[in-house]
N, C-alpha and C positions, 0 to 999 in steps of 0.2 A: 504494500500500500504506500502511495506517495503522499506526503504531507504538503498541503498548499495553504497559503494565507488568503483569507477572504474577509473583506469588510462589508457587512450587510447593514441595512437599516432595519431597526426593530419594527415589527408590524404594528406595535401598539403605541409607541411614543415617537416614532419617526426619527429617533436618535440613532446614530451609527453605533454598531456593536462590533468590537474588535475580537475576532476569533483566533488570534495568533496563538493562544494557548491550547487550541484544539487541533487534532488531526482531522482534516476534512477530505472526504473522498469525492472525486469528480465522477459523477454517475450519469450515464446516458441511458434513457429508456426508449427503446424502439418498439412502440405499440402499434402492431400491424406490420410485422417484419416481412411478410410475404416470402419472396425468394432471396432476400438479403440485399436489395438495392441500396438501402440506406446503410446497412452494415458495411458494405463494400467501401463506403467513404469513411465512416468513423473509426475503422480499424487502421487507417493510414497513420504513419508515424508522426504526422503533423499534429495529431491530437494526443492529449494526455488524460484520457479517461481511464480511471482505475478499474471500473466495472461497467460493462455494457450488458443490459438486460434486453433480451429479444423475446417478444410475445407473439406467438402465431398459433391459432387454434386449429387451422385446417391441416389435416394429416399429410396430404401430398406436399404442400408448401413447407411444412415443418420438417419433413424428411429431406427435401432438397436443401433446406437451410442448414440443417445440422451436418449433412454430408459435405456440402460445399465449403463450410467454414470449420470443419473439424480440426484441420491442421493449424488454423489460426488461433483456435481456442487454447492451444498449448502455450502460446506466446503472450496472448492477451487474456484477461479475465472476462470471458464471455459466458453469460449464463442464458441458456435457452429454456424457454417456458412453453410447454405444449398446452397453452390455454390463452384465452383472450382476457382482457380486463373489461369489467362492466360494473354495475351497481349492486351485484349479488353474485354469490357463488352457486353455479348451477350448470347442468348440461342442457344446452339449447340447440335448436335447429338452425343451421346456416343454409341459405338458399343460393344456388348457382354452382357452376362447375369450378369457378375461380381461375379459369384459364386466362381471364383478363384481369385477375386480381380484384374482382368486383363482388365476391360473395358477401352476403349480408344477413343479419338477423331479420331484416325486413324483406319479406317475400315480394313486395310490390315496388322495391327500389328500381328505378329506371336504369337503362344501359347495363343490364346484367345478363350474361350468357347462361343458358340452361337453368333458368329459375326453377324448373320442375325438379331438379336434382336436390335432394336434401341430405346434409351431413350433420350428424349430431356431434357437437363440439363442447369442450369444457370451458367454463369461464370462472374467473375469480373476482371477487369484489376488489376494486382498485384501492379503496381505502385500507383494506386489510393488508394488501401487499405493501403499501407505503408504510403502514404502522410497523410491520414486521421487518422490512428490508432496508429502510431508509432512516437515517438519523436527521434530526433537525439541523445539524451542523454541516451536512453534506451539501455540495453544490450539484443540483439535479437539473438536467436538461432533457426534455421529453418531446418526441415527435409522435403525433397521433394521426394515423391514416387507417380508419377502421370501418369505412363504408357505411356510415350512418350512426355508429354508436358513440361518436365523439362527445356529443352533448350529455349523454347518459353518464359517461365516465367523469367529465368535468363537474357535473352537478353533484355526483357522489363525493368527489374530492372537496368541493365547496361545503357540502353538508357536514362532512366530518371534520373539516378544518385542516385536512392533510395537504390541501393545495398550497399552504404556506411554505411547504418544503420545495416547491418548484422555483428555480431561478428563472426558467423560461420554458414555455411549452409552445410548440408550433402546431397549429390545428388545421387539418384539411377538412373543411366542412362538406362532407359527402351527404349530410342530411338533406342538402338541397336536391338530391336525386330521389328523395322519398316524398311524393306529392303532398300527402296530408300532414307532413311534419316539417315542412320548410321553415315555418315560423320559429322553430326551436333555435336556429342560429341567432336570430335577433334577440330572442328571449335570453339566451345565454350571454350574449354581449352586453345586454342591458343589466344582467345580474353582475357581471364583472364590474361594470361601471358603478353600480349601486353599492357593491361590497368592497370596492377599492382594490380589486385584483387586477394588477397591471402587468404581470409577468407573462405575457403571451404575445404571440405573433400569429397572423392569419396567413395561410399558405399563399394566397393571391399576392400578398405584399412582399414576401421574402424569398419565394422559390423562383429564383431567376438564374437562367443558365441554359446551356445547350443540351444537357442531359441531367438525369436525376442526381448524380453525384455532384456535379457543379452547382446544382440548385441547393443541395444540402450544405455545401461548402459556403455558398453565399450567405445563407441564413445564419450559420454558426459563426462565421467571421464578422457578421454585422452586429453581433451582440456586444454590448458595451464592456462586458467582463470576459471577452473571448481569450484574453491573455492568460486567464486562469487555467484554461484547459487546452490551449493551443500554443505552439511555439511562437514567442513574441515577435521574432523576425518575420515569420510568415504572415502573422496577423498584420504587421505594419505594412507589408507590401500589398496584402489583399485589401486593406482598408483604403489605401491610396487609390485602388481601382474602384472600390465601392463609392468613394466620394464623387466620382464622375457620374455615377448612375443614380445614387440615392435621392437627389433632389427631384427626380421624376416620379418617385414612388408615392402612391396614395398613402395618406396618414389618417387612418380612421380614429375616431374617439376611443380611447382606451388602449390603443396599440402602443406597446412599449417594447424596447429591445434590451432592457436591463432590469436588474432586480429592483423591487420597490424599496 
């Protein structure tokens, strides 16, 4: 485990808290790992994540994921979880073949291949995992791409208070593809604003690049605290490039790139 220094603001009094006396782990949560598109980027030596947790409930994708990255797990602390995160621990139906990485707990989600195919998958309550595996002193960065379950997960973390452990979460709002639940995105963003949760990015704003790995790199290097988990020299060069692009980015209410 690598010790890092992190100065955060207290969530209660807005004063800075110095965690120099603590060992802090840099943790990346890949929620919806699919075949490892995001993992391919975050295992690169430019990053200093002490632990990478990968969550993938679909059997075929989980098998591909573990086989593909088996040799990397010996050099980096990668933990594979054969379940998804949700607001409860249960076995639930997933609809779709997932050939297009679009399988969902919502049978009527749009743009999903083979929706008639049903796979029963395991899920665990997100708050339970956070309480068990993550310390309040850790620096945690999370990517969520779960084909419509993102609002369920975030609301669970808000309900339990475990969301305060997130330094940043990047959310891909696939709930837009579920016709009768599209308003859940705006409801969640309104809740973020109401409860003062600012440690989030929306996929549309920060996933910029020619391929998935470049888009993940753009998001991570744009975070104000990127030097904590990335090589400072690389961050400096990347932020020089970001400065030419960032002024064109939309800035929605509540969108932040650094810890509150």
